[in-house]
N, C-alpha and C positions, 0 to 999 in steps of 0.2 A: 506494500500500499502505498504510496506515494505522499511524502511529509509536504504539507503547505504550509508554508510559514508565515503568508501574509494574511492571515483568517485572522476576523477577529471576532471569535465566537459569544465572547462575553456580550459585545454590542448586538449581537444578533438575537442573543437569548432575552435580551432588555426589550428588543422590538416586538418579538414575541409575546413576550410575559405583557407590554404593554397594550397590544391588542386583545388579547384575551381578558384583561380587567375591563375592558373598555366593551369587548362584546362576549359576554362568556360561555354563548353557544358557539364560536367561533365563527368559521365562514370565508370567504374568499377576500383577501387583500385589496383596500383600493389600489391604484397604481402608486401613488406617492411611498405607500408603506411598502409595498412590493418593491421598489425600487432600491429602496433603503436596506431591505434585506439582503437581498444582491448584490448589493456593493460590499457589505459586510464578508461575503467570500470573493471579491473580485471577479463577480461574473461579467462580462463585457458586457452592455447595454448602448445601442444606439443612441443621441442623443434625445431630450424630449422635453416639453414643458405642460403645466397643466394650466387651462384657462375656464372662467366661468362666466364669463361674460364675452361679447361680442369683438368689442376695443381690446380687451386683453389675449382674445385671440389674434389677432392682426399683429398685436406688437410680439408676442410669442413666435408666430412666423416670420415675421423680420428676422428674427434671433436664429432662426435655425433654417435660414433657406439650404436646403442642401443639393443633392444632383440635377444640375439642370436649373437651381433655383426653384425648385417643386416641395410643397410639403404635403403630409398626410396628416387628417382630420379624424379621431376616432372618438365615438361618444363613450360615456360612463354611467352607470347608477348602481347602485347595489344589488348584487346579484346577476349583472349582465356576464354572462359567459363566451358565447359562441355571437361576436361581434358582427362577422360577416354574413351570418345566417338573417340577422336581424337588419342588414341593412345600414347598419349604424356604423359605417367607413367611406370617407371620402378621401379618392388617393386624385394624384396629380393637378395639385391646387397650385395657381401661381396668381400672383400679385392678389394686394387688398380686398378686390371687387369678390373673387373668389372665395377666399376665405369666410369673408361676411355671409357670402350665401349659401354654402356651406353651413354653416354655424347657426344659421336662423334656420335652414331645412331640417336639419338636426333636432332643434330645440323646438319645431313646429312638432314634428312626427312623435316626438318623445319629450312631449310638454308632460309636467307631473312627476316624471320617470328621472329623466337627465340630472345629473348634477355636475357635470364639467365634461370640459372634452379634453384629451390630449393629442399634443401637436408634434410631430415628429419628422425631421428632411426624409426625402423620399430616397431611398435607398438604391444603391446601382444594384446592377444585375449579378446574379449568384445564384447558388444552388440554395434552394430552399429545403431545411430539416426540421426536426422534430428530436426534444430532449423531455423528457420528462419522471418524474417520480409516483409513486403510490407505494402506500403503507401496506404491509399485509400484515393482520393478524399475528401470524406464526413466525413467519420468514422475516418479516422489519421491512424495512423500505426494498423496493425493487426499481432501479434506473432503467428506462427504455430511451430506446434510438431510434432512428431512421427516418424516411422521408418524411416532409413536412409539406407546409400550404394545405390550402383548401381541400387537396386531395385525400391527407394523410390517415383520416378514419374509411374512404371508401377503399384507397387501396392497402390499408392497414400492412406497410411494410416496414414492418418494425422488429428490433432483438431486445433482450431484456437479459438484466443480471442483477445477482443481490448485492447491494452495497454494505460495506464498505469496498469500493471497485478497485482491485490490482491492476496494475500496469497490462499483467494479460487479458483481464477482462476488460478493458478501455480498446485494447486490439480487435477482440471478439465482439464488440458492440461494434465498431465501427465496421468490419469487412464481413458481418453476419446478414446484413439487409441485402436486397436484391441491387438496390439503389447505389451498391460501394463502388462499382466501377467509374461512377459521375464523382466520388472524391478523389478519384489517383489518376483523372485524366483521361477521360473517355474520348473516342474522335479526336484526339490530337489536342484536345483542351490542356490548358496546365492544370494541378493538382491543386485542391483548396489546401488553404492552410492548416496541415493534420497535427502539428502539435498543437495549435490553437483548441482545435477540436477536441482534443486529448486532454487540455487543461479545463475547457468548459465541463468535460462528463466529469471529471476529477472532482472539480468545485461542486458540481451538482451534486453528486457521491456525498463529499464532507457534509454539505448542509443539511443533507437530509439523514447522515447519521448521527449529526450533532442537536437535530432538532425531532424527537420523538411526536413534537406537535403538528410536525407538516405532514399532513393529512396527502397531499396531492399538488405537485407542481408541474407545470404543463408551458414549456417555452416552445411555441409554434407562431411563426417560423422563426427559426435560426437560419441565419444567411451567410453561409461560406463561400468566402473567395479564396484567390491565390493569396491575397494579403494578408484577412483577417476573417476571425469568426465573431460574429455579433449575433445578440439576442435582439429581435425587433418586436416581440410581443411575450408578455410572460403572465402568467398567471398563478396564484400560490393561495391554496386552502389549506387553513389551520383549524384545528380541534384540539379542544383540553384535554390531557391525556389520563384517562381514567383504566386504573388498573383494572384487569379482566382475565378471567379465564378461555380463552377462543374456544375450546372443545368443551364446554360449559354446555348443555342443551338449553334452551331461550326458544320461546313465543318469539317469532320474527313480527 
């Protein structure tokens, strides 16, 4: 198991404790808390900003102009899981006029639900991957990896290993999915940043091992390019840790 020296586990526990103190039943983290938790483990995230008003969204977009000066806007409200399925995402926004129009559209369609929006620079092209964690009552955290994007659930091209991951586990995770050839340079394309991908999986494994309250984590998509690996969208669900016997018979 690779030792990671730049992890702030103490701050991560504080983030989790603060959330569960405010939400005793747990649940999905809001974007700012989620980003704070990932930063404790050095998990690379694309730049982003939070905005609750139209004017704040315009100012944030001006700071974040990315590839070709374009930005992405994502609606948020507690309990929102699949933003694409809810049509709660606007891509390829150019200029203040389009940012304002996108905010008004989301505000109108999700009136009474939306608490704010997340803005991000439009990312360059790359291979979209998925990395995640689910907690098993018997075996503990299970790390999943595979093809990401909107087709991830349809194609189900994933591999899984129990945490904590060893260097051999990480190698198996990266090479097992059917999409592995895309990572190593298929059809003459350059391979993605494999070391960055390994680090992402190791850090995700460490987070899941450190935090038994982490019930589920979903990084989709993770953008892999020859230069770097970046998490474009992350969701984390926490639950209070209540000891129980997984083999005890009970009514469902």
